[in-house]
N, C-alpha and C positions, 0 to 999 in steps of 0.2 A: 503399394497401397498405403503404407504408413507415411511415406514421403508425401503423397498426394493429400492425405488426410491432414497432416500438420502444416502443409503449405498454406492454409488459410490464415495462419498466424505470421506469415512472412510479410514484413512491412515494406512492400514495394508494389507500385501500381503499373510500372512499365520498365522496360530495360534502360530507358533514357532519363527518366525522372521519377523520384519517389515522393509522393504527396501525402502518404498516410501519416507520416510523423507530424504534419501540420495539424492534424486533428487534435494533438495535445494542446495546441494553443487556442482551440475554440473557446474553452471556458474563460480565458482571459479577455476575450472580446465580448462575452455574454454577461460577465459580472457587472460592468457599468450599467447595463440595462435594468438592473434591480432597483436603481434609484430614480428611474424616470417617473414611476408612479408609486407613491408611498402612501399608505402601506399596501403594497401588492401582496399576492399570495406567495409568490416566489421570495419576495423580500422577507415575509414573515417566517417562511420555512428556514431561510438562510439565517435570519437572526436567532431563531429558536435553537437550531443546531449549534450555532457558534456560541451561544450563551451556555448551553449544556456542556459543550466541550470545554469551555473555559472554566466552568464550575468543577468539572472532573479533574482537569489539569491542576488547578489550585490546590486540590487535596493531595496531589502527588508531589508537586514542586515545593522546595524550601523557599524561604524569603529571598535568598540570594539569586534564585533561578527564575523569579517572576518575569524578569525582562525578556525571557525567551518564549513567553507564552504565544505571542502573535505569530512567531515563526512556525510553531506547530499547528496553529489554526490554519495558516496559509497552506502548509503541506497537506493537511487533512482535506481541504477543499480541492486542492490540485489532484490528489489521488482519487477522490471521490468522483470528480468530473471525468477523469480519464477512465475510471471503472464503468461509469454509466454510458460512456460513448460506445462501448462495445455492444450494448443492448439495442442500438439503432442499426438498421440494415446498411451494409456497404460502408461502414465506418470502422477503421482499425482501432483496436484497444491498445493504447501504449503500454499500460501497466501489465499486459499479458507477455510482454517481451522482456527477457532477462536483461537486456542492455539498459533499459531505463530503470528498472527496479534495483539492479546492482549498483548502477551509478549513483542513484539517490541514496541507497543505504550506505554505500562506501563513503560518500561525502559526509554524511551525518556522523557516521562512526569515527571517521578520521578527525573531524572537527572536535568531537567529544574527547578523543584520546589526546590530541594536542593540547586542548584546554586543560585537561587533567594533569598531564605530565609537565606542563609548563608552569602551572600554578600550585599544584598539590602533589609534588613528586613523592614526598614521604608517605602520604596516604595511599598513592597508587601502588607503591611497593608493599605497604602493609596490607592492602586489600588482596594481594595474592595469597596470603595465608590467613584464613578466617580465625576468629577468636576461639580458643580452646582446642586447637589442633595439636595433637601429640608431636613431639620433636622428630620422631622417626618417620612421620607422615608429611613433614613440611615440604620436602623436595617434591613428592608426588602431588601435593596440593598446589604448588607453584606451577607445575606442568599442566595440571588439570585446569586451573584458573586462567592460565595463559592461552590454552587452546580454546576454552569457552569464550574468552574475549575476542580471539581472532576469527571465530566462525560466526560471530554475531551478524556482521553485514551479509554473509551468505544465507543465513537462515532468514533474515528479513526479506531479502530479495526473492529467494525461492518460495517462501510462504505466500507472498503477494502474487507473483506470477503464476505459480501452480494453481492456486485457487481460482484465478481468473481464467486460466486456460481450460481447467476441468469443466467448469460450468458452461463456458462458451462452446467447448467441444461437444458436449451433450446436446446443446441446442442445435448445433450444426448437424449432428447425426440425425436427430429427430426431423429437422426440416428437410434434409436430404431423403429420408425415408418417406416423408409425406409427398415429396415431389415425385418419387418413382412409383409410389403406391397411393394414389389419391383415394382409393376406396377405403383405406384405413383412417381417413381423416377424422371420423367420429371418435375413434379411439385415441389417436395421437394428439389431436388439438387440445383436449383438456389437460393432458400431461405436459404438453408444450407450454401452455399458459401457466400452469403451476410451477414448472421449472423456471419460467421467466420471472415470476414473482420471487421465488427463492434466490434467483441470481441477483435480483435487485437488492435483496437483504444482504447477500454476500458482499456485494460492492460497498454497501455502507459499513458492514462489520469489518471488512478487511481494512478499510481506511482508518477506522477507529483503532483497530488492533496495531497497525503500523505506527500510528502516532503515539499510542499508549506505551508500547515497547520502547520506542526511541526516547520518550520522556523519562521512562524508568532508567534507561541507560545513563541519561544525563544527570538524573537526580542521584545516582550512585556516587557521583563526583562531589561529595559533600564534605 
């Protein structure tokens, strides 16, 4: 039963060809349409969210890190587009799969670590022991800080995929219950619509959280 339940998150459409991963590229084809009619409502929403995100990131980043702003805005819209794809029927959610989230988080974390160790090696060593740490706790603090740095890509990947899976799983359970028991439609439909609205908010919040955490990790390399 559990295998059948979670098989809905399996990114495969047939035994010979897998087309679900192509859904991750759909936002790349839809974004140029924003500029056909200006100012359209979609363009206004896109511009408003991008401006708000840039304003928030400018308060986090130092002056030397401002050149990375557009990279994080691009990552935000990619994750947000992939999150919203799962709210449409028969479309696979790429961010619910640990392969995509772990790859994205690991690439960003590895880039930050290489950037820090190649340009600020002394600071990276000093960062392992916070200021004011007693001498007898220095060895333990080095181990703790090293472990916390190593698990950062794992926490980023699991946080995003787990939140996407949990909401989509509840939607699937309620829709299956409605399919087998149509008489409960009056009770299930309001809850299903409420859950759909909450899942839309989760898709937006998780994109913002992922970008904010990665930007904080980059800003630590100061």
